[in-house]
C-alpha positions as CSV (number, residue, x, y, z in Angstrom):
1,M,-4.4,4.8,-2.7
2,T,-4.0,3.8,-6.3
3,I,-2.6,0.3,-6.6
4,K,-0.3,-1.0,-9.3
5,Q,1.0,-4.2,-10.8
6,E,3.2,-6.3,-8.6
7,K,6.9,-6.0,-9.0
8,I,8.2,-8.3,-6.2
9,K,6.7,-11.3,-4.4
10,E,7.2,-10.5,-0.8
11,P,6.3,-7.5,1.3
12,I,9.0,-4.8,1.5
13,K,10.4,-3.9,4.9
14,L,9.9,-0.2,5.6
15,D,11.4,1.8,8.5
16,A,9.9,4.9,10.0
17,Y,11.4,7.2,7.4
18,D,10.2,5.0,4.5
19,K,6.7,5.2,5.9
20,K,6.9,9.0,6.3
21,I,8.3,9.4,2.7
22,F,5.5,7.1,1.4
23,W,2.9,9.4,3.1
24,E,4.4,12.6,1.8
25,L,4.8,11.4,-1.8
26,S,1.2,10.2,-1.7
27,L,0.2,13.8,-1.1
28,N,2.5,15.5,-3.7
29,S,5.3,13.6,-5.5
30,R,6.5,16.8,-7.1
31,I,7.5,18.3,-3.7
32,P,11.1,19.6,-4.0
33,R,13.5,17.1,-2.6
34,N,15.4,19.7,-0.6
35,R,12.2,20.7,1.1
36,L,11.1,17.1,1.8
37,A,14.5,16.2,3.3
38,K,14.3,19.2,5.6
39,K,10.8,18.4,6.6
40,L,11.7,14.8,7.5
41,G,15.1,15.7,9.1
42,I,17.3,13.5,6.9
43,S,20.0,14.2,4.4
44,K,19.3,14.7,0.7
45,E,21.5,11.8,-0.1
46,R,19.6,9.4,2.3
47,L,16.3,10.7,0.9
48,H,17.4,10.1,-2.7
49,Y,18.5,6.5,-1.8
50,K,15.2,5.8,0.0
51,I,13.0,7.1,-2.8
52,A,15.0,5.2,-5.4
53,R,14.5,2.0,-3.3
54,L,10.7,2.7,-3.0
55,K,10.5,3.3,-6.8
56,E,12.2,0.0,-7.5
57,N,10.0,-2.1,-5.3
58,L,6.8,-0.2,-4.3
59,I,5.8,3.0,-6.1
60,D,5.4,4.4,-9.6
61,P,4.9,8.1,-10.7
62,S,1.2,8.8,-11.2
63,I,-1.2,11.7,-11.9
64,I,-4.8,11.6,-10.8
65,L,-7.1,13.6,-13.0
66,N,-10.7,14.6,-12.4
67,Y,-12.2,13.2,-15.5
68,H,-15.7,14.4,-14.7
69,S,-14.5,18.0,-14.5
70,L,-12.5,17.5,-17.7
71,D,-15.7,16.6,-19.5
72,I,-14.4,13.0,-20.1
73,P,-17.1,10.6,-18.9
74,S,-16.0,7.6,-16.8
75,Y,-17.8,4.5,-15.6
76,L,-17.5,1.5,-13.3
77,I,-18.5,-1.7,-14.8
78,L,-19.1,-4.9,-12.8
79,L,-19.1,-8.3,-14.4
80,D,-19.7,-11.9,-13.4
81,N,-17.3,-13.2,-16.1
82,L,-15.2,-12.5,-19.1
83,E,-14.2,-14.8,-21.9
84,D,-10.4,-15.1,-22.3
85,S,-10.6,-13.5,-25.8
86,E,-12.6,-10.5,-24.5
87,L,-10.3,-10.1,-21.5
88,E,-7.2,-10.0,-23.8
89,K,-8.9,-7.5,-26.1
90,I,-9.9,-5.2,-23.2
91,K,-6.3,-5.3,-21.9
92,R,-4.9,-4.6,-25.3
93,E,-7.4,-2.0,-26.8
94,A,-10.0,-0.7,-24.3
95,P,-9.8,2.9,-22.9
96,I,-9.6,1.8,-19.3
97,F,-8.2,3.3,-16.1
98,A,-8.1,-0.1,-14.4
99,L,-9.1,-3.8,-14.7
100,F,-9.3,-6.0,-11.7
101,Q,-10.2,-9.6,-10.9
102,A,-12.1,-10.1,-7.7
103,V,-13.8,-12.7,-5.5
104,G,-17.3,-11.8,-4.4
105,K,-20.6,-10.9,-6.0
106,Y,-18.7,-9.8,-9.1
107,N,-15.5,-11.3,-10.6
108,Y,-14.3,-8.4,-12.8
109,I,-14.2,-4.7,-12.2
110,I,-13.6,-2.3,-15.0
111,Y,-13.0,1.5,-14.7
112,A,-13.7,2.7,-18.2
113,I,-12.9,6.2,-19.6
114,T,-14.9,6.7,-22.7
115,E,-17.0,9.3,-24.4
116,D,-19.4,6.6,-25.8
117,I,-20.2,3.9,-23.3
118,N,-22.7,2.2,-25.6
119,S,-20.0,1.7,-28.3
120,F,-17.6,0.6,-25.6
121,C,-20.0,-2.1,-24.4
122,Q,-20.8,-3.2,-28.0
123,E,-17.1,-3.5,-28.8
124,F,-15.8,-5.1,-25.7
125,L,-18.7,-6.6,-23.7
126,S,-21.1,-7.8,-26.3
127,S,-21.6,-11.3,-24.8
128,E,-21.5,-10.4,-21.1
129,H,-24.0,-9.6,-18.3
130,F,-22.8,-6.5,-16.5
131,Q,-23.8,-3.4,-14.5
132,I,-22.7,0.1,-15.4
133,Y,-22.4,3.0,-12.9
134,P,-21.5,6.5,-14.3
135,I,-19.0,8.2,-12.0
136,I,-20.3,11.6,-11.0
137,S,-17.4,12.5,-8.7
138,S,-14.1,11.0,-7.5
139,I,-12.6,11.8,-4.1
140,P,-8.9,11.2,-3.5
141,D,-7.9,9.1,-0.6
142,N,-6.0,9.9,2.7
143,Y,-4.8,6.3,2.9
144,N,-2.6,6.0,6.0
145,P,-1.9,2.3,6.5
146,F,0.9,2.9,9.0
147,D,-1.2,5.0,11.4
148,L,1.2,7.9,11.2
149,Q,0.4,10.9,13.4
150,V,-0.5,13.3,10.5
151,K,-3.2,15.8,9.7
152,H,-6.0,13.5,8.6
153,P,-8.1,13.7,6.5
154,E,-7.4,16.4,4.0
155,P,-10.5,18.4,3.2
156,I,-12.4,17.5,0.0
157,K,-11.5,20.0,-2.7
158,E,-14.4,21.7,-4.4
159,D,-14.7,21.3,-8.2
160,K,-14.2,24.8,-9.6
161,K,-15.0,25.8,-13.2
162,L,-11.8,26.5,-15.0
163,I,-11.7,27.2,-18.8
164,L,-8.6,25.5,-20.2
165,D,-6.9,26.8,-23.3
166,K,-4.8,24.9,-25.9
167,K,-1.6,25.5,-23.9
168,D,-3.2,24.0,-20.8
169,Y,-4.1,20.9,-22.6
170,K,-0.6,20.7,-24.1
171,L,0.8,20.9,-20.5
172,L,-1.7,18.3,-19.3
173,Y,-0.6,16.0,-22.1
174,H,3.1,16.1,-21.2
175,L,2.5,16.1,-17.5
176,S,0.3,13.1,-17.8
177,K,2.9,11.2,-19.8
178,S,5.6,12.1,-17.2
179,P,4.3,13.4,-13.8
180,L,7.7,14.0,-12.4
181,S,9.1,15.7,-15.4
182,P,11.2,18.7,-14.4
183,T,9.7,22.1,-15.0
184,I,12.6,23.0,-17.4
185,K,11.7,20.0,-19.5
186,L,8.0,20.8,-19.5
187,S,9.0,24.3,-20.6
188,E,10.9,22.9,-23.6
189,E,8.0,20.6,-24.5
190,T,5.2,23.2,-24.2
191,G,6.9,26.5,-25.0
192,L,5.7,28.0,-21.7
193,D,8.1,29.6,-19.3
194,P,8.8,27.8,-16.0
195,K,6.9,30.4,-13.9
196,T,3.8,30.1,-16.1
197,I,4.0,26.3,-15.9
198,K,4.0,26.4,-12.1
199,L,1.1,28.8,-12.0
200,R,-1.0,26.7,-14.5
201,I,-0.4,23.5,-12.5
202,E,-1.4,25.3,-9.3
203,K,-4.6,26.6,-10.9
204,M,-5.5,23.1,-12.1
205,L,-4.8,21.7,-8.7
206,D,-6.9,24.4,-7.0
207,A,-9.8,23.8,-9.4
208,N,-9.5,20.0,-8.7
209,L,-8.9,19.2,-12.4
210,I,-5.7,17.6,-11.3
211,Q,-6.5,15.9,-8.0
212,K,-3.1,14.7,-7.1
213,I,0.4,14.3,-8.5
214,R,1.6,11.4,-6.6
215,F,3.0,7.9,-6.6
216,A,0.8,4.9,-7.3
217,A,1.6,2.2,-4.8
218,N,1.7,-1.6,-4.9
219,I,-0.2,-1.9,-1.6
220,F,0.1,-5.7,-1.6
221,K,3.8,-5.2,-0.9
222,I,3.1,-3.6,2.5
223,G,1.1,-6.6,3.7
224,V,-2.5,-5.5,3.3
225,T,-5.5,-6.8,1.5
226,A,-7.5,-4.9,-1.1
227,Y,-11.3,-4.8,-1.2
228,F,-13.5,-3.0,-3.6
229,V,-16.6,-2.0,-1.7
230,K,-20.0,-1.1,-3.2
231,L,-22.3,1.0,-1.1
232,D,-25.9,1.6,-2.0
233,I,-27.1,4.6,0.0
234,I,-30.2,6.8,0.0
235,P,-29.2,10.4,-1.0
236,K,-29.9,12.0,2.5
237,N,-27.3,9.7,4.1
238,K,-24.5,10.2,1.6
239,D,-22.7,13.0,3.6
240,K,-22.7,11.0,6.9
241,I,-21.3,7.9,5.2
242,L,-18.7,9.9,3.3
243,Q,-17.5,11.5,6.5
244,T,-17.1,8.1,8.1
245,I,-15.2,6.8,5.1
246,R,-12.8,9.7,5.0
247,V,-11.7,9.4,8.7
248,N,-10.8,5.7,8.3
249,N,-7.1,5.2,7.7
250,Y,-7.6,2.2,5.4
251,S,-10.1,3.9,3.0
252,G,-8.8,4.5,-0.5
253,F,-10.3,6.4,-3.4
254,V,-14.0,7.0,-3.3
255,Y,-16.1,7.1,-6.5
256,E,-19.6,8.6,-6.2
257,T,-22.4,7.3,-8.4
258,H,-26.1,8.0,-8.5
259,T,-26.8,5.1,-6.2
260,G,-24.1,5.6,-3.6
261,F,-20.3,5.1,-3.4
262,F,-17.6,2.7,-4.5
263,L,-14.3,2.7,-2.7
264,W,-11.1,0.8,-2.2
265,Y,-10.6,-0.4,1.3
266,M,-7.1,-1.8,2.1
267,P,-6.7,-3.0,5.7
268,P,-4.2,-5.4,7.3
269,S,-6.8,-8.1,7.7
270,H,-10.5,-8.9,7.2
271,A,-11.2,-7.9,10.8
272,E,-10.8,-4.2,10.0
273,L,-13.2,-4.6,7.1
274,F,-15.8,-6.3,9.3
275,H,-15.5,-3.5,11.9
276,F,-15.7,-0.8,9.1
277,T,-18.9,-2.3,7.5
278,K,-20.6,-2.7,10.9
279,T,-19.8,1.0,11.6
280,L,-21.5,2.0,8.3
281,E,-24.5,-0.2,9.1
282,H,-24.9,1.4,12.5
283,I,-24.9,4.9,10.9
284,D,-27.3,4.0,8.1
285,K,-29.7,1.1,8.7
286,T,-30.8,1.1,5.0
287,I,-27.3,0.8,3.6
288,K,-26.5,-2.1,1.3
289,I,-22.9,-3.3,1.2
290,D,-21.1,-5.6,-1.2
291,A,-17.4,-6.2,-0.6
292,M,-15.2,-7.9,-3.3
293,Q,-11.7,-8.9,-2.6
294,S,-9.2,-8.1,-5.3
295,V,-7.1,-11.1,-6.3
296,D,-5.4,-9.8,-9.4
297,I,-4.5,-6.4,-10.8
298,I,-4.8,-7.1,-14.5
299,K,-4.1,-3.5,-15.7
300,I,-3.7,0.0,-14.2
301,E,-3.3,3.0,-16.4
302,T,-4.3,6.2,-14.7
303,V,-4.1,8.2,-17.9
304,P,-4.9,5.8,-20.9
305,N,-3.6,6.6,-24.3
306,Q,-7.1,7.5,-25.5
307,V,-7.1,10.3,-22.9
308,L,-3.7,11.5,-24.1
309,E,-5.2,11.7,-27.6
310,I,-8.1,13.8,-26.3
311,F,-5.6,16.2,-24.7
312,K,-3.5,16.3,-27.9
313,S,-6.6,17.1,-30.0
314,R,-7.7,19.8,-27.6
315,S,-4.3,21.4,-27.7
316,K,-4.5,22.1,-31.5
Protein backbone atom coordinates (compact mmCIF):
# COMPACT_ATOMS: atom_id res chain seq x y z
CA MET A 1 0.00 0.00 0.00
CA THR A 2 1.18 3.49 -0.74
CA ILE A 3 2.32 5.24 2.40
CA LYS A 4 1.95 8.93 3.15
CA GLN A 5 3.25 11.63 5.45
CA GLU A 6 2.41 11.21 9.13
CA LYS A 7 -0.53 13.17 10.54
CA ILE A 8 -0.66 11.87 14.11
CA LYS A 9 1.93 10.53 16.51
CA GLU A 10 0.25 7.40 17.85
CA PRO A 11 -1.37 4.40 16.13
CA ILE A 12 -5.06 4.83 15.49
CA LYS A 13 -7.38 2.27 17.07
CA LEU A 14 -9.47 0.48 14.48
CA ASP A 15 -12.48 -1.77 15.01
CA ALA A 16 -13.58 -4.59 12.71
CA TYR A 17 -15.62 -2.26 10.48
CA ASP A 18 -12.74 0.24 10.19
CA LYS A 19 -10.48 -2.56 9.00
CA LYS A 20 -13.00 -3.76 6.41
CA ILE A 21 -13.51 -0.19 5.17
CA PHE A 22 -9.73 0.24 4.96
CA TRP A 23 -9.53 -2.88 2.77
CA GLU A 24 -12.44 -1.96 0.49
CA LEU A 25 -11.17 1.57 -0.09
CA SER A 26 -7.72 0.19 -0.90
CA LEU A 27 -9.35 -1.67 -3.79
CA ASN A 28 -11.56 1.15 -5.09
CA SER A 29 -12.11 4.41 -3.25
CA ARG A 30 -14.72 5.55 -5.79
CA ILE A 31 -17.10 2.73 -4.85
CA PRO A 32 -20.58 4.24 -4.28
CA ARG A 33 -21.10 4.71 -0.56
CA ASN A 34 -24.59 3.17 -0.69
CA ARG A 35 -23.14 0.01 -2.19
CA LEU A 36 -20.27 -0.10 0.31
CA ALA A 37 -22.62 0.39 3.29
CA LYS A 38 -24.82 -2.45 2.06
CA LYS A 39 -21.80 -4.70 1.47
CA LEU A 40 -20.52 -4.10 5.00
CA GLY A 41 -23.94 -4.24 6.66
CA ILE A 42 -23.80 -0.80 8.30
CA SER A 43 -25.81 2.39 7.91
CA LYS A 44 -24.76 5.10 5.44
CA GLU A 45 -24.45 7.53 8.33
CA ARG A 46 -22.10 5.28 10.28
CA LEU A 47 -20.05 4.60 7.15
CA HIS A 48 -19.78 8.34 6.46
CA TYR A 49 -18.56 8.97 10.01
CA LYS A 50 -15.99 6.19 9.87
CA ILE A 51 -14.59 7.25 6.49
CA ALA A 52 -14.32 10.85 7.71
CA ARG A 53 -12.39 9.65 10.77
CA LEU A 54 -10.05 7.55 8.63
CA LYS A 55 -9.46 10.48 6.27
CA GLU A 56 -8.61 12.71 9.21
CA ASN A 57 -6.07 10.33 10.73
CA LEU A 58 -4.98 7.64 8.30
CA ILE A 59 -5.84 7.88 4.61
CA ASP A 60 -5.66 10.33 1.68
CA PRO A 61 -7.31 10.08 -1.76
CA SER A 62 -4.88 8.72 -4.34
CA ILE A 63 -4.74 7.50 -7.91
CA ILE A 64 -2.12 4.98 -9.00
CA LEU A 65 -1.08 5.33 -12.64
CA ASN A 66 0.86 2.92 -14.80
CA TYR A 67 3.56 5.32 -15.94
CA HIS A 68 5.27 2.71 -18.11
CA SER A 69 2.07 2.16 -20.14
CA LEU A 70 1.51 5.92 -20.33
CA ASP A 71 4.94 6.29 -21.97
CA ILE A 72 6.26 8.29 -19.02
CA PRO A 73 9.54 6.71 -17.87
CA SER A 74 10.09 6.16 -14.15
CA TYR A 75 13.13 5.12 -12.15
CA LEU A 76 14.21 4.01 -8.70
CA ILE A 77 17.38 5.70 -7.51
CA LEU A 78 19.30 4.44 -4.47
CA LEU A 79 21.76 6.75 -2.75
CA ASP A 80 24.21 6.55 0.13
CA ASN A 81 23.80 10.19 1.05
CA LEU A 82 22.34 13.57 0.09
CA GLU A 83 23.60 17.00 1.00
CA ASP A 84 21.04 19.16 2.80
CA SER A 85 20.93 21.64 -0.08
CA GLU A 86 20.34 18.86 -2.63
CA LEU A 87 17.69 17.26 -0.46
CA GLU A 88 15.80 20.53 -0.21
CA LYS A 89 16.05 21.13 -3.96
CA ILE A 90 14.73 17.64 -4.72
CA LYS A 91 11.82 18.14 -2.32
CA ARG A 92 11.01 21.51 -3.86
CA GLU A 93 11.62 21.00 -7.59
CA ALA A 94 12.25 17.41 -8.67
CA PRO A 95 9.65 15.36 -10.59
CA ILE A 96 9.37 12.57 -8.03
CA PHE A 97 6.70 10.14 -6.89
CA ALA A 98 8.41 9.54 -3.57
CA LEU A 99 11.46 10.30 -1.47
CA PHE A 100 12.33 8.20 1.59
CA GLN A 101 15.11 8.07 4.13
CA ALA A 102 16.13 4.59 5.19
CA VAL A 103 18.52 2.57 7.32
CA GLY A 104 20.43 -0.16 5.53
CA LYS A 105 22.67 -0.46 2.51
CA TYR A 106 21.24 2.79 1.10
CA ASN A 107 20.10 5.83 3.04
CA TYR A 108 17.85 7.51 0.48
CA ILE A 109 15.36 6.08 -2.02
CA ILE A 110 13.97 8.22 -4.84
CA TYR A 111 11.16 7.24 -7.18
CA ALA A 112 11.69 9.64 -10.10
CA ILE A 113 9.26 10.23 -12.96
CA THR A 114 11.13 11.91 -15.75
CA GLU A 115 11.44 11.77 -19.53
CA ASP A 116 15.17 12.55 -19.27
CA ILE A 117 16.98 10.70 -16.47
CA ASN A 118 20.37 12.10 -17.47
CA SER A 119 19.19 15.67 -17.08
CA PHE A 120 17.50 14.73 -13.80
CA CYS A 121 20.76 13.38 -12.39
CA GLN A 122 22.79 16.33 -13.63
CA GLU A 123 20.39 18.79 -12.04
CA PHE A 124 19.66 17.08 -8.73
CA LEU A 125 22.35 14.45 -8.07
CA SER A 126 25.51 15.87 -9.58
CA SER A 127 27.73 15.24 -6.54
CA GLU A 128 26.30 11.92 -5.40
CA HIS A 129 27.10 8.25 -5.88
CA PHE A 130 23.92 6.40 -6.80
CA GLN A 131 22.37 3.44 -8.59
CA ILE A 132 19.56 3.83 -11.12
CA TYR A 133 16.98 1.15 -11.95
CA PRO A 134 14.45 1.77 -14.76
CA ILE A 135 11.00 0.50 -13.77
CA ILE A 136 9.67 -1.80 -16.49
CA SER A 137 6.42 -2.66 -14.71
CA SER A 138 4.62 -1.90 -11.47
CA ILE A 139 2.27 -4.31 -9.74
CA PRO A 140 -0.34 -3.00 -7.27
CA ASP A 141 -0.44 -4.55 -3.84
CA ASN A 142 -2.96 -6.68 -2.01
CA TYR A 143 -1.79 -5.39 1.35
CA ASN A 144 -3.91 -7.03 4.06
CA PRO A 145 -2.30 -6.18 7.42
CA PHE A 146 -5.36 -7.23 9.43
CA ASP A 147 -5.51 -10.79 8.02
CA LEU A 148 -9.07 -10.26 6.84
CA GLN A 149 -10.76 -13.25 5.26
CA VAL A 150 -10.96 -11.78 1.77
CA LYS A 151 -10.26 -12.93 -1.75
CA HIS A 152 -6.51 -12.68 -1.97
CA PRO A 153 -4.58 -11.89 -4.03
CA GLU A 154 -6.23 -10.06 -6.89
CA PRO A 155 -4.98 -11.30 -10.27
CA ILE A 156 -2.31 -9.19 -11.93
CA LYS A 157 -3.92 -7.15 -14.67
CA GLU A 158 -2.39 -7.36 -18.11
CA ASP A 159 -1.17 -4.14 -19.71
CA LYS A 160 -3.36 -3.59 -22.77
CA LYS A 161 -2.66 -1.20 -25.60
CA LEU A 162 -5.09 1.69 -25.43
CA ILE A 163 -4.80 4.76 -27.63
CA LEU A 164 -5.79 7.81 -25.61
CA ASP A 165 -7.24 10.91 -27.23
CA LYS A 166 -7.11 14.50 -26.02
CA LYS A 167 -10.30 14.11 -23.99
CA ASP A 168 -8.85 11.06 -22.21
CA TYR A 169 -5.83 13.09 -21.15
CA LYS A 170 -8.07 15.93 -20.01
CA LEU A 171 -10.02 13.45 -17.89
CA LEU A 172 -6.78 11.97 -16.51
CA TYR A 173 -5.61 15.47 -15.61
CA HIS A 174 -8.69 16.29 -13.54
CA LEU A 175 -9.04 12.81 -12.07
CA SER A 176 -5.39 12.86 -10.99
CA LYS A 177 -5.86 16.22 -9.29
CA SER A 178 -8.95 14.99 -7.44
CA PRO A 179 -9.42 11.18 -7.46
CA LEU A 180 -12.74 11.35 -5.59
CA SER A 181 -14.20 14.15 -7.66
CA PRO A 182 -17.90 13.41 -8.39
CA THR A 183 -18.72 12.43 -11.95
CA ILE A 184 -20.90 15.50 -12.38
CA LYS A 185 -17.95 17.75 -11.52
CA LEU A 186 -15.66 15.83 -13.88
CA SER A 187 -18.31 16.35 -16.55
CA GLU A 188 -18.25 20.12 -16.00
CA GLU A 189 -14.43 20.18 -16.16
CA THR A 190 -14.01 17.95 -19.22
CA GLY A 191 -17.14 18.61 -21.28
CA LEU A 192 -17.85 14.87 -21.34
CA ASP A 193 -21.21 13.48 -20.27
CA PRO A 194 -21.26 11.35 -17.07
CA LYS A 195 -21.89 8.07 -18.91
CA THR A 196 -18.91 8.68 -21.21
CA ILE A 197 -16.71 9.54 -18.21
CA LYS A 198 -17.63 6.28 -16.49
CA LEU A 199 -16.92 4.27 -19.66
CA ARG A 200 -13.56 6.00 -20.24
CA ILE A 201 -12.42 5.40 -16.65
CA GLU A 202 -13.48 1.75 -16.91
CA LYS A 203 -11.51 1.36 -20.17
CA MET A 204 -8.38 2.86 -18.60
CA LEU A 205 -8.75 0.60 -15.55
CA ASP A 206 -9.25 -2.46 -17.77
CA ALA A 207 -6.14 -1.58 -19.81
CA ASN A 208 -4.18 -1.08 -16.57
CA LEU A 209 -3.35 2.54 -17.42
CA ILE A 210 -5.07 3.44 -14.17
CA GLN A 211 -4.05 0.72 -11.76
CA LYS A 212 -6.14 1.76 -8.78
CA ILE A 213 -8.20 4.67 -7.52
CA ARG A 214 -7.75 4.29 -3.83
CA PHE A 215 -6.64 5.85 -0.57
CA ALA A 216 -2.97 6.14 0.26
CA ALA A 217 -2.44 5.08 3.87
CA ASN A 218 -0.16 6.17 6.66
CA ILE A 219 0.77 2.58 7.47
CA PHE A 220 2.88 3.65 10.47
CA LYS A 221 -0.37 4.61 12.22
CA ILE A 222 -1.57 1.00 12.22
CA GLY A 223 1.49 -0.15 14.13
CA VAL A 224 3.64 -1.70 11.41
CA THR A 225 7.19 -1.22 10.14
CA ALA A 226 8.00 -0.33 6.52
CA TYR A 227 10.88 -1.97 4.65
CA PHE A 228 11.98 -1.35 1.09
CA VAL A 229 13.32 -4.65 -0.23
CA LYS A 230 15.63 -5.06 -3.22
CA LEU A 231 15.61 -8.49 -4.85
CA ASP A 232 18.19 -9.47 -7.47
CA ILE A 233 16.78 -12.46 -9.35
CA ILE A 234 17.76 -14.38 -12.44
CA PRO A 235 15.01 -14.08 -15.11
CA LYS A 236 13.83 -17.71 -14.98
CA ASN A 237 12.97 -17.40 -11.28
CA LYS A 238 11.01 -14.14 -11.49
CA ASP A 239 7.57 -15.76 -11.79
CA LYS A 240 8.06 -18.04 -8.79
CA ILE A 241 9.29 -15.21 -6.62
CA LEU A 242 6.47 -12.90 -7.72
CA GLN A 243 3.85 -15.52 -6.85
CA THR A 244 5.33 -15.84 -3.36
CA ILE A 245 5.37 -12.07 -2.89
CA ARG A 246 1.77 -11.72 -4.01
CA VAL A 247 0.28 -14.21 -1.54
CA ASN A 248 1.99 -12.59 1.45
CA ASN A 249 -0.37 -10.27 3.36
CA TYR A 250 2.38 -7.79 4.20
CA SER A 251 3.68 -7.21 0.67
CA GLY A 252 3.11 -3.78 -0.80
CA PHE A 253 3.64 -2.48 -4.33
CA VAL A 254 6.13 -4.40 -6.46
CA TYR A 255 8.34 -2.68 -9.02
CA GLU A 256 9.98 -4.81 -11.69
CA THR A 257 13.40 -3.88 -13.05
CA HIS A 258 15.77 -5.62 -15.43
CA THR A 259 17.60 -7.18 -12.47
CA GLY A 260 14.65 -8.28 -10.35
CA PHE A 261 12.10 -6.63 -8.08
CA PHE A 262 11.79 -3.88 -5.51
CA LEU A 263 8.90 -3.98 -3.10
CA TRP A 264 7.47 -2.48 0.03
CA TYR A 265 7.12 -4.96 2.88
CA MET A 266 5.15 -3.73 5.90
CA PRO A 267 4.87 -6.31 8.69
CA PRO A 268 4.02 -5.94 12.40
CA SER A 269 7.64 -6.74 13.34
CA HIS A 270 11.03 -7.78 11.96
CA ALA A 271 10.13 -11.44 12.64
CA GLU A 272 7.76 -11.53 9.64
CA LEU A 273 10.44 -9.97 7.43
CA PHE A 274 12.94 -12.60 8.54
CA HIS A 275 10.49 -15.42 7.74
CA PHE A 276 9.60 -13.81 4.38
CA THR A 277 13.24 -13.50 3.25
CA LYS A 278 14.01 -17.06 4.34
CA THR A 279 11.07 -18.28 2.27
CA LEU A 280 12.39 -16.43 -0.79
CA GLU A 281 15.88 -17.86 -0.27
CA HIS A 282 14.42 -21.36 -0.02
CA ILE A 283 12.62 -20.92 -3.35
CA ASP A 284 15.60 -19.36 -5.14
CA LYS A 285 19.08 -20.26 -3.89
CA THR A 286 20.64 -17.56 -6.13
CA ILE A 287 18.50 -14.64 -4.93
CA LYS A 288 20.21 -11.59 -3.40
CA ILE A 289 18.20 -9.60 -0.86
CA ASP A 290 18.79 -6.13 0.58
CA ALA A 291 16.22 -4.83 3.07
CA MET A 292 16.20 -1.16 4.03
CA GLN A 293 13.99 0.09 6.85
CA SER A 294 12.17 3.34 6.11
CA VAL A 295 12.66 5.86 8.91
CA ASP A 296 11.27 9.00 7.30
CA ILE A 297 8.79 9.69 4.51
CA ILE A 298 10.16 12.92 3.13
CA LYS A 299 7.73 13.30 0.24
CA ILE A 300 4.91 11.37 -1.42
CA GLU A 301 3.19 12.68 -4.54
CA THR A 302 1.60 9.92 -6.59
CA VAL A 303 1.00 12.28 -9.52
CA PRO A 304 3.68 15.01 -9.53
CA ASN A 305 2.93 18.40 -11.04
CA GLN A 306 5.26 17.58 -13.92
CA VAL A 307 3.01 14.65 -14.86
CA LEU A 308 -0.06 16.86 -14.68
CA GLU A 309 1.68 19.20 -17.12
CA ILE A 310 2.30 16.26 -19.48
CA PHE A 311 -1.41 15.38 -19.36
CA LYS A 312 -2.33 19.01 -19.96
CA SER A 313 -0.05 19.27 -23.00
CA ARG A 314 -1.38 15.98 -24.42
CA SER A 315 -4.96 17.22 -24.02
CA LYS A 316 -4.42 20.16 -26.40
